[in-house]
C-alpha positions as CSV (number, residue, x, y, z in Angstrom):
1,M,-7.4,8.4,3.7
2,H,-6.6,8.3,-0.1
3,V,-6.2,5.2,-2.1
4,Y,-4.8,5.0,-5.6
5,I,-5.0,1.7,-7.6
6,R,-3.0,1.5,-10.7
7,E,-5.0,-0.1,-13.6
8,E,-2.2,-1.8,-15.4
9,P,-0.8,-4.9,-13.6
10,V,2.9,-5.4,-13.2
11,E,5.2,-8.4,-12.6
12,L,6.6,-8.1,-9.1
13,E,9.7,-10.0,-7.9
14,M,10.9,-10.2,-4.3
15,R,14.5,-10.6,-3.3
16,E,15.9,-10.9,0.2
17,V,18.6,-8.4,0.9
18,D,21.6,-8.5,3.3
19,P,20.2,-7.9,6.8
20,E,23.5,-6.6,8.2
21,G,22.8,-3.5,10.2
22,L,19.1,-3.4,9.2
23,V,17.5,-5.9,11.5
24,P,18.1,-6.3,15.2
25,D,19.0,-9.8,16.3
26,G,16.0,-11.9,17.1
27,S,13.5,-9.6,15.5
28,G,12.3,-12.2,13.0
29,L,11.9,-9.6,10.3
30,V,13.3,-10.2,6.8
31,P,14.6,-7.3,4.8
32,M,13.2,-7.5,1.2
33,A,13.5,-5.6,-2.0
34,F,10.8,-5.6,-4.6
35,Y,11.6,-5.3,-8.3
36,V,9.1,-4.5,-11.0
37,E,9.3,-6.1,-14.5
38,G,13.1,-6.7,-14.4
39,N,14.2,-3.2,-13.3
40,E,17.8,-3.4,-11.9
41,R,16.9,-1.0,-9.1
42,P,14.4,-2.0,-6.4
43,S,11.0,-0.2,-6.5
44,F,10.2,-0.9,-2.9
45,R,11.9,-2.0,0.3
46,A,10.4,-3.5,3.4
47,M,11.1,-5.4,6.6
48,L,8.6,-8.2,6.8
49,P,7.7,-11.1,9.0
50,P,7.9,-14.6,7.4
51,E,4.1,-15.0,7.5
52,T,3.7,-11.9,5.3
53,L,6.4,-13.1,2.9
54,S,4.5,-16.4,2.4
55,I,1.3,-14.6,1.5
56,L,3.2,-12.2,-0.8
57,R,4.9,-15.1,-2.6
58,Q,1.5,-16.6,-3.3
59,A,0.0,-13.2,-4.4
60,I,2.8,-12.3,-6.9
61,R,2.8,-15.5,-8.9
62,T,1.0,-13.6,-11.7
63,P,1.1,-9.9,-12.5
64,V,-0.6,-7.8,-9.8
65,Q,-2.3,-4.5,-9.5
66,L,-0.5,-2.2,-7.2
67,G,-1.9,0.7,-5.2
68,L,-1.0,3.3,-2.7
69,L,-2.7,4.2,0.6
70,A,-1.9,7.6,2.1
71,E,-3.2,10.3,4.4
72,E,-2.8,13.8,2.9
73,P,-0.7,15.9,5.3
74,E,-2.3,19.2,6.4
75,D,0.9,21.1,5.7
76,P,1.8,20.9,2.0
77,A,5.5,21.1,3.0
78,S,5.3,17.9,5.1
79,E,6.5,14.7,3.7
80,I,4.0,12.2,2.3
81,Q,4.0,8.8,3.9
82,A,2.3,6.1,1.9
83,M,2.0,2.3,1.9
84,V,2.3,0.3,-1.3
85,G,-0.1,-2.6,-1.6
86,I,-1.4,-5.3,-3.9
87,S,-5.0,-5.0,-4.9
88,L,-6.7,-8.4,-4.7
89,P,-10.3,-9.5,-5.2
90,A,-11.5,-10.6,-1.8
91,H,-12.7,-13.9,-3.2
92,S,-9.2,-14.9,-4.4
93,L,-7.1,-14.1,-1.4
94,P,-3.9,-16.1,-0.9
95,E,-4.0,-19.1,1.3
96,G,-3.7,-18.2,5.0
97,M,-5.0,-14.7,4.5
98,V,-8.4,-14.1,6.1
99,L,-10.5,-10.9,6.1
100,G,-11.7,-9.5,9.4
101,D,-15.4,-9.4,10.2
102,D,-16.8,-6.0,9.3
103,D,-19.4,-6.1,12.0
104,E,-16.7,-6.5,14.7
105,E,-14.8,-3.6,13.2
106,E,-17.9,-1.4,13.2
107,E,-18.5,-2.2,16.9
108,S,-15.0,-1.4,17.9
109,E,-15.1,1.9,15.9
110,G,-18.6,2.7,17.1
111,D,-17.4,4.7,20.1
112,A,-15.0,6.8,17.9
113,E,-17.6,7.3,15.1
114,P,-21.1,7.2,16.6
115,W,-22.7,8.4,13.4
116,K,-21.7,5.2,11.6
117,S,-24.4,3.1,13.3
118,S,-27.2,5.4,12.1
119,A,-25.9,6.3,8.7
120,N,-27.7,5.1,5.6
121,Y,-25.0,4.4,3.0
122,D,-27.5,2.9,0.5
123,G,-29.8,5.9,0.4
124,W,-27.6,8.3,-1.6
125,R,-26.5,5.6,-4.1
126,G,-29.9,5.0,-5.6
127,D,-31.0,1.8,-7.3
128,A,-28.5,2.0,-10.2
129,W,-25.6,0.7,-8.0
130,K,-27.4,-2.4,-6.7
131,G,-25.7,-5.5,-8.0
132,E,-22.5,-3.7,-9.1
133,E,-20.8,-4.5,-5.8
134,E,-21.7,-8.2,-6.1
135,E,-20.6,-8.2,-9.7
136,Q,-17.2,-6.5,-9.1
137,G,-16.7,-8.1,-5.7
138,R,-14.8,-6.6,-2.8
139,T,-11.2,-5.6,-3.2
140,V,-8.5,-5.8,-0.6
141,L,-5.3,-3.8,-0.6
142,L,-2.6,-5.9,0.9
143,A,-0.1,-3.3,2.1
144,F,3.5,-4.4,2.4
145,A,6.0,-1.6,1.8
146,P,6.3,2.0,2.9
147,L,7.0,4.8,0.4
148,V,7.9,8.4,1.4
149,R,8.0,11.5,-0.6
150,I,10.1,14.2,1.1
151,A,9.1,17.1,-1.1
152,R,5.7,17.4,-2.8
153,R,5.7,17.8,-6.6
154,H,2.0,18.3,-7.3
155,D,-0.8,20.5,-5.9
156,D,-3.4,17.8,-6.4
157,F,-2.9,14.9,-3.9
158,G,-4.3,12.3,-6.4
159,D,-1.7,13.4,-8.9
160,E,1.0,13.2,-6.2
161,L,0.1,9.6,-5.4
162,V,0.1,8.6,-9.1
163,D,3.5,10.2,-9.6
164,L,4.9,8.7,-6.4
165,L,3.9,5.1,-7.4
166,E,5.1,5.6,-11.0
167,S,8.4,6.9,-9.8
168,A,8.8,3.9,-7.6
169,L,7.9,1.5,-10.4
170,S,10.6,3.0,-12.6
171,G,13.1,2.4,-9.8
172,S,13.9,6.1,-9.3
173,T,13.1,6.2,-5.6
174,R,15.7,6.0,-2.8
175,P,15.5,4.6,0.7
176,S,13.7,7.2,2.9
177,L,16.6,7.5,5.3
178,E,18.9,8.4,2.5
179,A,16.5,11.0,1.1
180,R,16.0,12.6,4.5
181,I,19.7,12.9,5.1
182,D,20.1,14.5,1.7
183,R,17.3,16.9,2.5
184,M,18.9,17.8,5.9
185,L,22.2,18.4,4.2
186,G,20.5,20.6,1.5
187,L,21.5,18.3,-1.4
C-alpha cells in the first residue's frame, strides 16, 4: 500500500449535490462534491453517510493536509484506484471519531500474517528514532473520496500519486464513470 501526504494544506469546501439518479431510495448516502480553495470545478466526489459528513465538517474548519492511499496495480496498463483522505494528528481527531485498538487489529491479522507477532520493528531503527514518534505523534488518514486514473502517466508510482492528487486539486479530473466511457469509446 502506498501513501502520499501533500505537505501544503488546502482549504476544502463540501457541497451537497443533486442526488437524482445517483443514490437509491433509502440508502442514507449523501452525494457530495469537494472544492479546493475556491475552484469552480469539484476536486473530489463521494457518496457518504451522514456520520462521516459530520466528522468531515469538523475536520475541514481549517486548512487540511490531503493525502492519497493506493495499491500499485501489477499491470502498468491497469487503472489506478486511490482514496483521498485528510491527514490528521491522532491527538486532535474530530469529535465522535475514535481510533481502533492496534492490539485487537494485530490479533485479527495474526492468522494472515504470522510473522507480525515475532517481528522486532524497533531493532532496525536504532536509538536515533526513539522519541521522534512521540514528538511527531501518530497521524491518521481519514479517507473520504475515491479517485481513479484510467491511464498511467508516470513510470514511478510515487510520481503518479503526486500527479493524480495535484490534478484533482486543480479541478481537472472527471467522474470515473465518465472517464471509463470515454476510454471505452476511444476518446
